[in-house]
N, C-alpha and C positions, 0 to 999 in steps of 0.2 A: 546273549544279553537280554533277550526278550523274556526268557524263562526266569532269569535272575530278577528282573524288574517285576514280573508277575508275582513271584514268590514273596518279594519284599512287600508288595501292596496287600497281598492276602494276609501276611503277618501283621501289617499295619492296621488293617481293618479288624482283625481278631483282637488286637490289643485295645483299639478304640472301642469296639463293641463291649469288651469286658469292663472297661472303665465306665461306659455308659450304663450298663446294668448295675454295677456296684454302687455308683453314685445315686442312681434313681432309687435303689432299694434303701440306701442309708437315708436319703431325704424323706422317703415315704414312712420310714420307721421312726423318724425324729422330727415330726411336724412342729412348727413353732407358731402357736396361736394363743397359748395361755400366757397371762401377764400377771405381774406383781408390782404394785405401787410401792416405791421405797424412796428414801431420801438419798439422792445421788448428786455428786459433783463431777462434772465432766472437765477433766484437765486437757488443755490443748497447747502443746508447744507451738508457738507462732514464729513463722519466718516470712518476712515481707518480701515482695517481689513478684509473686505470681498474680497475674491480672484477675484471676478468679477468686482470690482470697476473700475479698470483702463479701462477695455473693455467697460463698460457702459458709462463712461465719454467720451471716444474717439468716440464712435458711435454717440453721440449727437453733436459733433463739426461740423458736416456738416450742421447744422441748420443755417438759415439766421437770426441769433440773436447774441446778446452779452451774455456773461456768467459772473456771479459773484459767485465764489466758496468760501463758508464760512467754514473755517477750524479752529478747536480748536488749541490754542497755544501749548497744550501738546500732540497733535496728530501727532507724527513724521511720521507715515506711510501715513496719509492723506496728509500731506505737501509734502512728497516725490512724491506721485502719481500726485498730482495736478501740482506741479512745472515741472514735466517731460512732461506734456501735454499742458501746457499753451502756448497760442499764442497771436496775437495782439487783438483778440476779447475776451480774457479771462482776468478777473481781479481776483486776489486772496486776500481775506481779512482774516487776522489772528485774531481770536476772543478770548478774555479772558474767563475764566470760568464764567458760569451763576451764578448770586447771589442766595442765599438761597430763595426757594419758586418760582423761575423762571424756566419755561420750557426751557431747553437748546436749543431746535430747534427754538422756537418763539423768544427767546432772540437773537439768531444769525440773524434771519430773520429781526428783527427790526433794528439791527445795519446795516444790508445790505441795507434795504429800504432807509436809510438816504443818500445812495450814488446813488440811481437810478435817472437817468435823462431822461429816455425814456418814451414814452406815455403809454406803457403797461409793466406789470411785470408778470412774470410767476414764480411759485414755483414748483420745480421738485425734487423728492427724488433722491439720488445719485445712486440708483439701477434701475432707470426707464429710458426707452429709447423711443424717439419720432421719428416719420418720419417727412419728410420735410413739410408735409401737416398739421400736428397737430396744430401747433401754429397759422397758417393762418386760419384754421377752427375756432379755439377758438376766435380769434380776430373778425372774422365776426359775431359770435354768440353774442359777447358783444355789438353789436348794439342794441339789445333788452333785455339785461340782465346785471347784475352787476358783476357776477362771473361765469366763465365756469369751469366745472370739467369733467374729462373723466372717463373711466372704466378701472380698473386694470385687467391685464391679466398676470399671472405668467408663466414663462417658467418652464418646468419640471425640478425638482431638480436632483442633481447628486447622492444623497443618499435618503434613504427612508424617512427621516425626512423632508428634503427639498421638496420632492415630495408630502408628506402629506399636507404641508403648501400650495403648489401651487394648489393642487386639492381642498383644502378647499376654497380658493379664487375663483378659476375658476368654482367650483360648484355653488357659491352663488353670484358672483359679479353682473352679469346681473340682476338676479331676485331680489337681495336686493336693487339695486339702481333704477331699472325701475318699479317694480311691483306696488309700492304704489303711484307713481307719479300722476295717474289720481284721486286718492282718497284723498291723504294727502299732495301731493307736496313733494319736496326734504326735507328730514329731516337732512341730513348732506352732506358733500362733500367727494370726494376722495382726501385725503390730499397728495397723492403721485404726483398729477398733477392738478394745477388749474391756471387760468389766470384772471387778473383784469386790469382795467385802474389804472395807478399809482395814479392819482388824486383821484379816488374813494376810494382807500385803505387808502390814507393819510387822506381823509376827515372823515373816521371812527376812526382815531387815530392810524392807522397802526396796528401793532401787540401788541402795549402796553396794550390795554384793556384786552387782553386774555393771557398775558405772564404768569399769575399765574395759568392758566388752563392746566392740564396735557394732556387732549384729544384735541389737537390743531385743528384738522379738524372740529370736531363738534362745538368747541368754535367759530371758524371763521364763520362757517355757521350760527350760532346763532347771531353773531355780524352783519353779512350782513342783516339778516332778521329784527333785531331790528332797524337797520339804514334805513329801508324801501327799501332795495335792493332786487333783485331777483336772483335766482340761476338757471343756465341752466345746466341740467344734459346731458352731451354729450353721444354719443354711440360709439365714436371712441376708440378702446382699446389702452392702453399703455402697452408695454411689460416690465416686471420686472424679475429680476433674483437675488434671495437672497439665500445665503448658510446658512443652519441650520445644524451645525456640529454634534449634538448629541440629544439624547432623552430629556435631561434636558433643552437644549435651546428651543426645540420644545414645551415642556410643558409650559415654561415661556412665550414664544411668544403667544401661544394660550390663556393662562390665561389672559395676558394683553389685548388682543383683546376682550375677552368676558367680562372682567370687564368694558371696555369702552362701549361695547354694552349694558350692563345692565344700565350704567349711562344714555345712550341715551333713552332707553325705559322708565326709571323712570321719565324722564322729560316730557314725552308726555301726552296728555290728554287721558282719558280712551278709547275713541273710536279708537284712533291710536294705543294704547297699544294692544287692541284686534286684530286689523289688523296685527300687528307685530307678535303676538302670532300665529295666524292662518297661515299666509303665511311663516313665517320664523322659529318660535320656535317649532311648532307642528310636521311638517313633519318628522324630524329625529326620534321622539318618535314613530310615526306611522310605520316607517320602521322597528324599533325594534320589535314592536308587530306583524308585518306582517310575521315574521319567523314562527309563529304558523300555517301558511297556506303555506307550501312549494310549491305546484303546482302553485298557483297564484303569489307567490313571484317571481318565475322565470319569469313569464310574466311581472310583475311589474318592475323588474330590467331591462329587455330588453326595455320596453317602456320608462323607465327613461333615459337610455343611449341614445336612439334614440332622445328623446326630447332635452336633454342637448346638444348633438352634433349638432343637427339641429339649436337650438337657437344660439349657438356660430357662426355657419356658416352664418345664416341669418342676425344677427346683424352686423357681419363684412361686409356682402354684402351691407347692407343698408348704412353703413358708408363709403362704397366705398374705402376700404383700398386695393388698387390694387397694390401698390408698397411700399416697405420699403427701400427707396433709401439710407438711412443713414447706412445700414448694408450690408457688403460684405462678402460672404462666404469665398472667398479667393482672392488673388490678381488677378485681371482680371475677377472675378466672376460677374455674372449678378445680377441686382437688383431683378429680379423675382425669381432667385434661393435663394437669401437671404430671400426674403419674405416667400418662401415655407419652408425654414429651420426653421424660427421663428414660423410660423403658425403650423408646425408639432410638434415643441417643446412645444407648448402650448395646444395641444390636450389632451383630457381626456382619461386616461387609465381606463377601466371599473372597475377593482377591486380596485385600489387605490382610485378612486372616491367614491365608495361605502363605503370603510373603513373610509375615511375622513368624510363622512356624519354620519356614525354610531358613530363616536367619539364625535360628537358635544354635545350630552347631558352630557357626562362626563366633557367636558370643561366648560359647563354652570354651572353644579353643583359645580365644583371647584371654579369658579368665585363667586358663591353665598355664599360659606362658607369661602372663603379666600379673603379678600379685600386688603390685602397688596401685592404689586407687587415686584417682583425681576427684576430689569432692569439693566443689566450688573452687576456691583459690588455693586449697591445700593438697599436698601429696601425702598419702597415708600408707604406711607399711604395716601389715598385719602379721602378728606372731602365730605360731601353730596352736596356741591356746586361746586365740580369739582376741587377745589384747593388741593394742596398736600404738603407734607413735607417729608424729608428724615429721616428715622428712624436711631437711633444710631446703628452703626455696632458692 
């Protein structure tokens, strides 16, 4: 068993080292510092209830952009928060319930798209924060691509469940989005933040062709590629803060993400499926097996932590995120201190990071045996083509 454990850890470190090198090379060859000023509207589907919602929306209002906040007509808390923050650059659109079989997010985005009159349109989740440079970098990248998408980076949560979610994302976001680019190209986008030319999006039919798809980010990426467009995977991180109040919500969220991941894998050709398995699916299992060799396990965990921390640091350096001007620590606080606060909040805690990775096989098995999702108060069944329907309660 000692030999089996040692072999697993050697393979684990080889895979991690390969991902480390590939991601650093991609980031070094795609620096993001050039900017383009353009007329852009940021659409944000709003859902009230998260205690960080108001702060996240406020921090983005320093952007040189217009905002369109899409709020459900039955979301009293979302309406209260948005109306309290609205100014001359913010429009609030109250949206009716989505019809049966329509994704509530893409349904709202399509209604919002009908009002856009700027050259560019960005879609930003309501828990995601941008610096003043993010939109300008994205618009510059659109000179040679159809859609730009960034990298999610979660701030550390206030409780153990939120922290596990943030570490799962931060363990994997860079290596998931960047590792396969030289071999398979972008497979999906980060649905938490992306930018397009408004005319390009409308030429594809807007969000109407994908409104019946539950996994909206993958559906939009597929629509762009079917339309002959190209995806630019950015390296500038966008900070997110989501509250996961308890274990039940944590399990539901991870289950939903892994069901979506299984759908994406199922759609790929065999060669890409093999790459996904080797680089993303296999390492957590190898880490479990590695416990049979405790001495080498200690070395492997130290190497793992050093590589992940270094990768986060180097990618941020290549993206030249020097200031996070939209965030102030306190009245009169400096931009650099706000940057430091956010960067420190997004760093990896070694133990939570390991636990989050070891839990991945359990989440995957859960997604394999249970295809019905629990999303807030609804039970959702997903078809093999990505469409869905609500189960009777």
